[in-house]
Structures are given as structure tokens and as C-alpha cells.
A tleap script that builds the chain and sets N, CA, C and O, in Angstrom:
source leaprc.protein.ff14SB
mol = sequence {
  NMET ASP LEU LYS ILE PHE TYR ARG LYS VAL
  ARG GLU VAL GLU ALA SER ILE GLU GLU ALA
  TYR PRO ILE ILE VAL SER ASN ASP THR PRO
  ASP GLY GLY ARG ALA GLY VAL ARG CYS GLU
  VAL PRO ARG THR VAL ALA ALA ARG MET ILE
  VAL GLU GLY ARG ALA ARG LEU ALA THR ALA
  GLU GLU ALA ALA GLU PHE ARG GLU GLN ILE
  ALA GLU ALA LYS ARG LEU ALA GLU GLN GLN
  ALA ALA ALA SER ARG VAL GLN LEU THR VAL
  VAL SER ASP ALA GLU LEU ARG ALA LEU LYS
  SER ALA LEU ARG SER ALA CLYS
}
set mol.1.N position { 58.183 171.613 152.956 }
set mol.1.CA position { 58.925 170.917 151.923 }
set mol.1.C position { 58.014 169.903 151.244 }
set mol.1.O position { 57.234 169.210 151.897 }
set mol.2.N position { 58.126 169.832 149.958 }
set mol.2.CA position { 57.352 168.883 149.177 }
set mol.2.C position { 57.888 167.475 149.416 }
set mol.2.O position { 59.088 167.235 149.287 }
set mol.3.N position { 57.001 166.544 149.765 }
set mol.3.CA position { 57.433 165.182 150.070 }
set mol.3.C position { 58.030 164.469 148.851 }
set mol.3.O position { 58.944 163.656 148.988 }
set mol.4.N position { 57.515 164.776 147.679 }
set mol.4.CA position { 58.061 164.144 146.476 }
set mol.4.C position { 59.525 164.526 146.288 }
set mol.4.O position { 60.361 163.682 145.968 }
set mol.5.N position { 59.820 165.793 146.488 }
set mol.5.CA position { 61.199 166.269 146.354 }
set mol.5.C position { 62.075 165.638 147.435 }
set mol.5.O position { 63.192 165.199 147.164 }
set mol.6.N position { 61.557 165.600 148.657 }
set mol.6.CA position { 62.314 165.017 149.767 }
set mol.6.C position { 62.681 163.566 149.476 }
set mol.6.O position { 63.848 163.191 149.587 }
set mol.7.N position { 61.708 162.754 149.109 }
set mol.7.CA position { 61.979 161.335 148.881 }
set mol.7.C position { 62.803 161.113 147.622 }
set mol.7.O position { 63.524 160.119 147.532 }
set mol.8.N position { 62.718 161.998 146.662 }
set mol.8.CA position { 63.575 161.888 145.477 }
set mol.8.C position { 65.033 162.109 145.902 }
set mol.8.O position { 65.934 161.393 145.466 }
set mol.9.N position { 65.245 163.115 146.762 }
set mol.9.CA position { 66.591 163.368 147.265 }
set mol.9.C position { 67.110 162.182 148.072 }
set mol.9.O position { 68.279 161.813 147.964 }
set mol.10.N position { 66.236 161.590 148.879 }
set mol.10.CA position { 66.631 160.424 149.677 }
set mol.10.C position { 67.057 159.287 148.751 }
set mol.10.O position { 68.080 158.647 148.993 }
set mol.11.N position { 66.293 159.032 147.701 }
set mol.11.CA position { 66.636 157.958 146.761 }
set mol.11.C position { 67.943 158.251 146.035 }
set mol.11.O position { 68.740 157.342 145.806 }
set mol.12.N position { 68.171 159.522 145.669 }
set mol.12.CA position { 69.408 159.894 144.984 }
set mol.12.C position { 70.619 159.694 145.897 }
set mol.12.O position { 71.642 159.152 145.477 }
set mol.13.N position { 70.493 160.130 147.129 }
set mol.13.CA position { 71.598 159.961 148.077 }
set mol.13.C position { 71.820 158.478 148.356 }
set mol.13.O position { 72.960 158.019 148.428 }
set mol.14.N position { 70.741 157.738 148.511 }
set mol.14.CA position { 70.854 156.303 148.765 }
set mol.14.C position { 71.554 155.601 147.610 }
set mol.14.O position { 72.361 154.698 147.831 }
set mol.15.N position { 71.255 156.002 146.394 }
set mol.15.CA position { 71.895 155.396 145.225 }
set mol.15.C position { 73.378 155.747 145.162 }
set mol.15.O position { 74.170 154.983 144.611 }
set mol.16.N position { 73.758 156.886 145.716 }
set mol.16.CA position { 75.163 157.293 145.667 }
set mol.16.C position { 76.008 156.616 146.743 }
set mol.16.O position { 77.236 156.623 146.652 }
set mol.17.N position { 75.378 156.035 147.750 }
set mol.17.CA position { 76.109 155.360 148.824 }
set mol.17.C position { 76.433 153.948 148.359 }
set mol.17.O position { 75.539 153.200 147.963 }
set mol.18.N position { 77.707 153.583 148.405 }
set mol.18.CA position { 78.142 152.297 147.879 }
set mol.18.C position { 77.995 151.156 148.869 }
set mol.18.O position { 77.662 150.038 148.477 }
set mol.19.N position { 78.238 151.420 150.142 }
set mol.19.CA position { 78.216 150.365 151.149 }
set mol.19.C position { 76.788 150.054 151.592 }
set mol.19.O position { 75.915 150.921 151.573 }
set mol.20.N position { 76.568 148.798 151.991 }
set mol.20.CA position { 75.255 148.425 152.518 }
set mol.20.C position { 75.045 149.021 153.911 }
set mol.20.O position { 73.930 149.397 154.270 }
set mol.21.N position { 76.124 149.103 154.690 }
set mol.21.CA position { 76.060 149.669 156.040 }
set mol.21.C position { 77.162 150.720 156.193 }
set mol.21.O position { 78.228 150.425 156.732 }
set mol.22.N position { 76.910 151.935 155.726 }
set mol.22.CA position { 77.935 152.981 155.811 }
set mol.22.C position { 78.060 153.535 157.227 }
set mol.22.O position { 77.160 153.398 158.057 }
set mol.23.N position { 79.197 154.159 157.470 }
set mol.23.CA position { 79.437 154.846 158.733 }
set mol.23.C position { 79.035 156.305 158.522 }
set mol.23.O position { 79.459 156.939 157.555 }
set mol.24.N position { 78.216 156.831 159.433 }
set mol.24.CA position { 77.828 158.233 159.363 }
set mol.24.C position { 78.335 158.950 160.603 }
set mol.24.O position { 78.573 158.329 161.639 }
set mol.25.N position { 78.497 160.263 160.487 }
set mol.25.CA position { 78.925 161.105 161.598 }
set mol.25.C position { 77.829 162.134 161.820 }
set mol.25.O position { 77.426 162.834 160.891 }
set mol.26.N position { 77.349 162.223 163.053 }
set mol.26.CA position { 76.232 163.122 163.334 }
set mol.26.C position { 76.654 164.582 163.276 }
set mol.26.O position { 77.817 164.922 163.493 }
set mol.27.N position { 75.696 165.424 162.982 }
set mol.27.CA position { 75.873 166.874 162.992 }
set mol.27.C position { 75.201 167.430 164.232 }
set mol.27.O position { 74.347 166.774 164.828 }
set mol.28.N position { 75.582 168.632 164.620 }
set mol.28.CA position { 74.928 169.330 165.724 }
set mol.28.C position { 73.526 169.734 165.255 }
set mol.28.O position { 73.382 170.356 164.203 }
set mol.29.N position { 72.499 169.387 166.026 }
set mol.29.CA position { 71.134 169.735 165.641 }
set mol.29.C position { 70.467 170.554 166.745 }
set mol.29.O position { 70.841 170.445 167.912 }
set mol.30.N position { 69.492 171.367 166.382 }
set mol.30.CA position { 68.821 172.203 167.393 }
set mol.30.C position { 68.005 171.400 168.408 }
set mol.30.O position { 67.692 171.905 169.486 }
set mol.31.N position { 67.662 170.165 168.074 }
set mol.31.CA position { 66.876 169.365 169.011 }
set mol.31.C position { 67.745 168.540 169.962 }
set mol.31.O position { 67.254 167.604 170.592 }
set mol.32.N position { 69.034 168.882 170.070 }
set mol.32.CA position { 69.897 168.233 171.057 }
set mol.32.C position { 70.873 167.228 170.497 }
set mol.32.O position { 71.612 166.615 171.268 }
set mol.33.N position { 70.914 167.029 169.192 }
set mol.33.CA position { 71.861 166.090 168.610 }
set mol.33.C position { 73.291 166.579 168.765 }
set mol.33.O position { 73.588 167.755 168.551 }
set mol.34.N position { 74.182 165.652 169.145 }
set mol.34.CA position { 75.583 166.020 169.345 }
set mol.34.C position { 76.382 165.757 168.076 }
set mol.34.O position { 76.156 164.760 167.390 }
set mol.35.N position { 77.285 166.619 167.776 }
set mol.35.CA position { 78.121 166.483 166.590 }
set mol.35.C position { 79.247 165.492 166.857 }
set mol.35.O position { 79.761 165.406 167.972 }
set mol.36.N position { 79.628 164.740 165.813 }
set mol.36.CA position { 80.787 163.861 165.897 }
set mol.36.C position { 80.534 162.444 166.343 }
set mol.36.O position { 81.481 161.664 166.441 }
set mol.37.N position { 79.306 162.077 166.615 }
set mol.37.CA position { 79.000 160.715 167.029 }
set mol.37.C position { 78.936 159.843 165.782 }
set mol.37.O position { 78.163 160.111 164.862 }
set mol.38.N position { 79.759 158.796 165.762 }
set mol.38.CA position { 79.803 157.907 164.595 }
set mol.38.C position { 78.939 156.678 164.837 }
set mol.38.O position { 78.809 156.191 165.960 }
set mol.39.N position { 78.353 156.193 163.747 }
set mol.39.CA position { 77.436 155.072 163.853 }
set mol.39.C position { 77.377 154.341 162.514 }
set mol.39.O position { 77.503 154.961 161.458 }
set mol.40.N position { 77.187 153.038 162.558 }
set mol.40.CA position { 77.017 152.250 161.347 }
set mol.40.C position { 75.523 151.966 161.193 }
set mol.40.O position { 74.899 151.387 162.082 }
set mol.41.N position { 74.960 152.374 160.066 }
set mol.41.CA position { 73.520 152.257 159.851 }
set mol.41.C position { 73.241 151.692 158.461 }
set mol.41.O position { 74.120 151.710 157.600 }
set mol.42.N position { 72.024 151.190 158.233 }
set mol.42.CA position { 71.659 150.768 156.876 }
set mol.42.C position { 71.670 151.955 155.908 }
set mol.42.O position { 71.516 153.107 156.315 }
set mol.43.N position { 71.848 151.659 154.664 }
set mol.43.CA position { 71.947 152.685 153.622 }
set mol.43.C position { 70.731 153.609 153.608 }
set mol.43.O position { 70.883 154.818 153.437 }
set mol.44.N position { 69.527 153.061 153.785 }
set mol.44.CA position { 68.316 153.886 153.738 }
set mol.44.C position { 68.275 154.898 154.881 }
set mol.44.O position { 67.877 156.048 154.690 }
set mol.45.N position { 68.690 154.461 156.071 }
set mol.45.CA position { 68.714 155.359 157.231 }
set mol.45.C position { 69.764 156.445 157.028 }
set mol.45.O position { 69.531 157.612 157.343 }
set mol.46.N position { 70.922 156.053 156.500 }
set mol.46.CA position { 71.985 157.027 156.254 }
set mol.46.C position { 71.521 158.093 155.261 }
set mol.46.O position { 71.741 159.286 155.474 }
set mol.47.N position { 70.884 157.661 154.185 }
set mol.47.CA position { 70.419 158.613 153.175 }
set mol.47.C position { 69.409 159.587 153.768 }
set mol.47.O position { 69.472 160.788 153.506 }
set mol.48.N position { 68.495 159.079 154.554 }
set mol.48.CA position { 67.475 159.945 155.154 }
set mol.48.C position { 68.098 160.961 156.111 }
set mol.48.O position { 67.722 162.133 156.108 }
set mol.49.N position { 69.054 160.509 156.933 }
set mol.49.CA position { 69.689 161.414 157.889 }
set mol.49.C position { 70.538 162.465 157.180 }
set mol.49.O position { 70.636 163.601 157.644 }
set mol.50.N position { 71.151 162.091 156.060 }
set mol.50.CA position { 71.949 163.052 155.297 }
set mol.50.C position { 71.046 164.118 154.680 }
set mol.50.O position { 71.352 165.309 154.737 }
set mol.51.N position { 69.936 163.685 154.094 }
set mol.51.CA position { 69.007 164.639 153.477 }
set mol.51.C position { 68.404 165.558 154.534 }
set mol.51.O position { 68.200 166.744 154.276 }
set mol.52.N position { 68.120 165.030 155.708 }
set mol.52.CA position { 67.557 165.844 156.786 }
set mol.52.C position { 68.603 166.771 157.409 }
set mol.52.O position { 68.250 167.680 158.160 }
set mol.53.N position { 69.870 166.554 157.107 }
set mol.53.CA position { 70.932 167.390 157.655 }
set mol.53.C position { 71.372 166.980 159.040 }
set mol.53.O position { 72.062 167.739 159.720 }
set mol.54.N position { 70.993 165.810 159.465 }
set mol.54.CA position { 71.348 165.333 160.801 }
set mol.54.C position { 72.706 164.645 160.835 }
set mol.54.O position { 73.299 164.501 161.905 }
set mol.55.N position { 73.211 164.213 159.665 }
set mol.55.CA position { 74.478 163.484 159.625 }
set mol.55.C position { 75.140 163.675 158.269 }
set mol.55.O position { 74.559 164.226 157.334 }
set mol.56.N position { 76.383 163.198 158.201 }
set mol.56.CA position { 77.125 163.178 156.948 }
set mol.56.C position { 77.838 161.839 156.867 }
set mol.56.O position { 78.006 161.156 157.877 }
set mol.57.N position { 78.257 161.465 155.661 }
set mol.57.CA position { 79.027 160.239 155.517 }
set mol.57.C position { 80.413 160.435 156.112 }
set mol.57.O position { 81.006 161.507 155.984 }
set mol.58.N position { 80.922 159.404 156.759 }
set mol.58.CA position { 82.264 159.477 157.328 }
set mol.58.C position { 83.302 159.359 156.222 }
set mol.58.O position { 83.075 158.698 155.209 }
set mol.59.N position { 84.425 159.997 156.424 }
set mol.59.CA position { 85.526 159.848 155.478 }
set mol.59.C position { 86.098 158.442 155.621 }
set mol.59.O position { 85.780 157.731 156.575 }
set mol.60.N position { 86.927 158.052 154.687 }
set mol.60.CA position { 87.528 156.713 154.733 }
set mol.60.C position { 88.352 156.525 156.005 }
set mol.60.O position { 88.338 155.448 156.601 }
set mol.61.N position { 89.061 157.558 156.417 }
set mol.61.CA position { 89.879 157.469 157.632 }
set mol.61.C position { 88.996 157.327 158.870 }
set mol.61.O position { 89.283 156.521 159.754 }
set mol.62.N position { 87.916 158.116 158.928 }
set mol.62.CA position { 86.998 158.033 160.065 }
set mol.62.C position { 86.344 156.660 160.140 }
set mol.62.O position { 86.194 156.094 161.223 }
set mol.63.N position { 85.956 156.127 158.986 }
set mol.63.CA position { 85.315 154.810 158.957 }
set mol.63.C position { 86.287 153.729 159.400 }
set mol.63.O position { 85.914 152.837 160.162 }
set mol.64.N position { 87.536 153.798 158.931 }
set mol.64.CA position { 88.537 152.796 159.320 }
set mol.64.C position { 88.805 152.862 160.822 }
set mol.64.O position { 88.895 151.828 161.484 }
set mol.65.N position { 88.932 154.064 161.354 }
set mol.65.CA position { 89.169 154.234 162.785 }
set mol.65.C position { 87.988 153.694 163.595 }
set mol.65.O position { 88.185 153.026 164.610 }
set mol.66.N position { 86.763 153.982 163.150 }
set mol.66.CA position { 85.562 153.511 163.842 }
set mol.66.C position { 85.521 151.977 163.853 }
set mol.66.O position { 85.234 151.363 164.880 }
set mol.67.N position { 85.807 151.379 162.711 }
set mol.67.CA position { 85.777 149.907 162.636 }
set mol.67.C position { 86.863 149.279 163.497 }
set mol.67.O position { 86.648 148.218 164.083 }
set mol.68.N position { 88.033 149.922 163.584 }
set mol.68.CA position { 89.092 149.426 164.469 }
set mol.68.C position { 88.648 149.499 165.928 }
set mol.68.O position { 88.902 148.576 166.702 }
set mol.69.N position { 87.988 150.589 166.303 }
set mol.69.CA position { 87.508 150.733 167.679 }
set mol.69.C position { 86.473 149.660 167.996 }
set mol.69.O position { 86.477 149.092 169.088 }
set mol.70.N position { 85.590 149.385 167.046 }
set mol.70.CA position { 84.564 148.361 167.259 }
set mol.70.C position { 85.211 146.984 167.392 }
set mol.70.O position { 84.812 146.192 168.247 }
set mol.71.N position { 86.210 146.692 166.549 }
set mol.71.CA position { 86.901 145.403 166.618 }
set mol.71.C position { 87.622 145.245 167.952 }
set mol.71.O position { 87.606 144.163 168.541 }
set mol.72.N position { 88.252 146.310 168.432 }
set mol.72.CA position { 88.943 146.262 169.719 }
set mol.72.C position { 87.953 146.064 170.865 }
set mol.72.O position { 88.214 145.285 171.782 }
set mol.73.N position { 86.831 146.757 170.818 }
set mol.73.CA position { 85.805 146.594 171.856 }
set mol.73.C position { 85.253 145.172 171.857 }
set mol.73.O position { 84.993 144.602 172.917 }
set mol.74.N position { 85.075 144.607 170.672 }
set mol.74.CA position { 84.577 143.225 170.572 }
set mol.74.C position { 85.597 142.252 171.147 }
set mol.74.O position { 85.232 141.316 171.858 }
set mol.75.N position { 86.880 142.470 170.841 }
set mol.75.CA position { 87.933 141.597 171.355 }
set mol.75.C position { 87.976 141.655 172.882 }
set mol.75.O position { 88.107 140.620 173.536 }
set mol.76.N position { 87.868 142.855 173.455 }
set mol.76.CA position { 87.873 143.002 174.909 }
set mol.76.C position { 86.656 142.339 175.548 }
set mol.76.O position { 86.764 141.716 176.604 }
set mol.77.N position { 85.505 142.474 174.908 }
set mol.77.CA position { 84.287 141.839 175.442 }
set mol.77.C position { 84.416 140.322 175.408 }
set mol.77.O position { 84.000 139.641 176.345 }
set mol.78.N position { 84.989 139.792 174.331 }
set mol.78.CA position { 85.186 138.344 174.256 }
set mol.78.C position { 86.175 137.868 175.312 }
set mol.78.O position { 86.002 136.795 175.890 }
set mol.79.N position { 87.217 138.667 175.567 }
set mol.79.CA position { 88.185 138.337 176.610 }
set mol.79.C position { 87.515 138.306 177.978 }
set mol.79.O position { 87.749 137.391 178.768 }
set mol.80.N position { 86.690 139.296 178.253 }
set mol.80.CA position { 85.986 139.330 179.539 }
set mol.80.C position { 85.039 138.146 179.671 }
set mol.80.O position { 84.930 137.549 180.741 }
set mol.81.N position { 84.360 137.811 178.594 }
set mol.81.CA position { 83.444 136.672 178.638 }
set mol.81.C position { 84.205 135.378 178.885 }
set mol.81.O position { 83.743 134.523 179.640 }
set mol.82.N position { 85.362 135.227 178.258 }
set mol.82.CA position { 86.169 134.020 178.462 }
set mol.82.C position { 86.694 133.968 179.894 }
set mol.82.O position { 86.748 132.895 180.496 }
set mol.83.N position { 87.080 135.118 180.442 }
set mol.83.CA position { 87.572 135.150 181.819 }
set mol.83.C position { 86.469 134.811 182.813 }
set mol.83.O position { 86.734 134.198 183.847 }
set mol.84.N position { 85.259 135.196 182.518 }
set mol.84.CA position { 84.160 134.907 183.444 }
set mol.84.C position { 83.735 133.441 183.372 }
set mol.84.O position { 83.049 132.948 184.267 }
set mol.85.N position { 84.139 132.747 182.316 }
set mol.85.CA position { 83.785 131.331 182.193 }
set mol.85.C position { 84.756 130.413 182.919 }
set mol.85.O position { 84.504 129.212 183.011 }
set mol.86.N position { 85.857 130.943 183.436 }
set mol.86.CA position { 86.820 130.124 184.162 }
set mol.86.C position { 86.131 129.578 185.405 }
set mol.86.O position { 85.565 130.325 186.203 }
set mol.87.N position { 86.191 128.263 185.550 }
set mol.87.CA position { 85.509 127.634 186.676 }
set mol.87.C position { 86.516 127.310 187.769 }
set mol.87.O position { 87.637 126.879 187.498 }
set mol.88.N position { 86.108 127.520 188.969 }
set mol.88.CA position { 86.951 127.315 190.124 }
set mol.88.C position { 86.223 126.376 191.078 }
set mol.88.O position { 85.021 126.513 191.306 }
set mol.89.N position { 86.961 125.426 191.629 }
set mol.89.CA position { 86.374 124.518 192.599 }
set mol.89.C position { 87.135 124.652 193.902 }
set mol.89.O position { 88.364 124.588 193.920 }
set mol.90.N position { 86.416 124.836 194.979 }
set mol.90.CA position { 87.022 124.944 196.299 }
set mol.90.C position { 87.002 123.557 196.921 }
set mol.90.O position { 85.962 122.905 197.011 }
set mol.91.N position { 88.202 123.123 197.352 }
set mol.91.CA position { 88.336 121.782 197.924 }
set mol.91.C position { 88.800 121.936 199.371 }
set mol.91.O position { 89.731 122.687 199.664 }
set mol.92.N position { 88.148 121.226 200.247 }
set mol.92.CA position { 88.542 121.290 201.660 }
set mol.92.C position { 89.825 120.477 201.861 }
set mol.92.O position { 90.217 119.699 200.992 }
set mol.93.N position { 90.479 120.667 203.022 }
set mol.93.CA position { 91.722 119.946 203.313 }
set mol.93.C position { 91.508 118.437 203.310 }
set mol.93.O position { 92.338 117.686 202.796 }
set mol.94.N position { 90.410 118.005 203.876 }
set mol.94.CA position { 90.140 116.567 203.943 }
set mol.94.C position { 89.960 115.991 202.538 }
set mol.94.O position { 90.468 114.910 202.241 }
set mol.95.N position { 89.247 116.702 201.682 }
set mol.95.CA position { 89.059 116.230 200.309 }
set mol.95.C position { 90.382 116.215 199.541 }
set mol.95.O position { 90.621 115.323 198.727 }
set mol.96.N position { 91.247 117.215 199.808 }
set mol.96.CA position { 92.548 117.272 199.152 }
set mol.96.C position { 93.409 116.086 199.563 }
set mol.96.O position { 94.054 115.463 198.719 }
set mol.97.N position { 93.423 115.771 200.853 }
set mol.97.CA position { 94.190 114.616 201.317 }
set mol.97.C position { 93.647 113.332 200.706 }
set mol.97.O position { 94.416 112.440 200.348 }
set mol.98.N position { 92.335 113.232 200.587 }
set mol.98.CA position { 91.734 112.029 200.000 }
set mol.98.C position { 92.120 111.905 198.528 }
set mol.98.O position { 92.410 110.805 198.057 }
set mol.99.N position { 92.128 113.006 197.807 }
set mol.99.CA position { 92.527 112.978 196.397 }
set mol.99.C position { 93.995 112.607 196.237 }
set mol.99.O position { 94.350 111.828 195.353 }
set mol.100.N position { 94.858 113.170 197.102 }
set mol.100.CA position { 96.283 112.859 197.037 }
set mol.100.C position { 96.535 111.387 197.333 }
set mol.100.O position { 97.326 110.738 196.649 }
set mol.101.N position { 95.866 110.863 198.348 }
set mol.101.CA position { 96.066 109.458 198.687 }
set mol.101.C position { 95.532 108.546 197.590 }
set mol.101.O position { 96.098 107.481 197.342 }
set mol.102.N position { 94.440 108.954 196.924 }
set mol.102.CA position { 93.910 108.168 195.809 }
set mol.102.C position { 94.889 108.169 194.637 }
set mol.102.O position { 95.009 107.166 193.934 }
set mol.103.N position { 95.582 109.268 194.423 }
set mol.103.CA position { 96.577 109.344 193.344 }
set mol.103.C position { 97.792 108.495 193.673 }
set mol.103.O position { 98.343 107.842 192.787 }
set mol.104.N position { 98.226 108.491 194.939 }
set mol.104.CA position { 99.392 107.695 195.345 }
set mol.104.C position { 99.096 106.209 195.213 }
set mol.104.O position { 99.940 105.436 194.760 }
set mol.105.N position { 97.899 105.817 195.609 }
set mol.105.CA position { 97.556 104.389 195.549 }
set mol.105.C position { 97.336 103.929 194.104 }
set mol.105.O position { 97.487 102.745 193.802 }
set mol.106.N position { 96.980 104.859 193.215 }
set mol.106.CA position { 96.781 104.508 191.809 }
set mol.106.C position { 98.114 104.268 191.108 }
set mol.106.O position { 98.157 103.546 190.112 }
set mol.107.N position { 99.202 104.856 191.604 }
set mol.107.CA position { 100.517 104.694 190.982 }
set mol.107.C position { 101.072 103.413 191.411 }
set mol.107.O position { 102.181 103.056 191.013 }
savepdb mol mol.pdb
quit
């Protein structure tokens, strides 16, 4: 393949992509690529993969579903991080009695 033609096609496809970070869906490739894997990539990478036949642009529904899945995964990760930040202090019986007596005497 002529490189000039290849890069012209890449530039044309890149110009046709509206988003800065489009969602692409992979195609089945002979070198082991699996079909249906969605990914958010820069416009230049998306254009190159489309011209090479390794991927296609996701439909609006596929992109919306992918972004919802990413948002849900982010929310769950933030929840787990917040749960791991909960601090616990172990107090012995003697320390507990001392704290209780200090509270009673303060009243």
C-alpha cells in the first residue's frame, strides 16, 4: 500500500470524526484481536485503527452504554476507596473505663 494514500485516508477519517475522544469497537483480526471490545481513544488513534480495519466507530447507543458502564465503575471504585479509608481504633477495657470515668467527671 502506498503510504501517501494510507495517510491521506487517515486524515480524511480523522477529519470526519467529531469527538476529541471517540468510542471505537474492535473488529476480529487475524493477529488475535477480539471483536466487540469498546475503548475510548484519541481521534488520531481511532482514525488509524479504522483505516487499518482493526476497529469501527461505535454507534450512539454503544457509546452511551459504554460511558454509563465507565461512570458506574468509577462510582464503585470511589465507594470502595471511601470504605477503605474508614478508620477504626481498638480500645482495651481499661482504656474504655478510663474514658467513661473522664466523661462522667467532666459533666
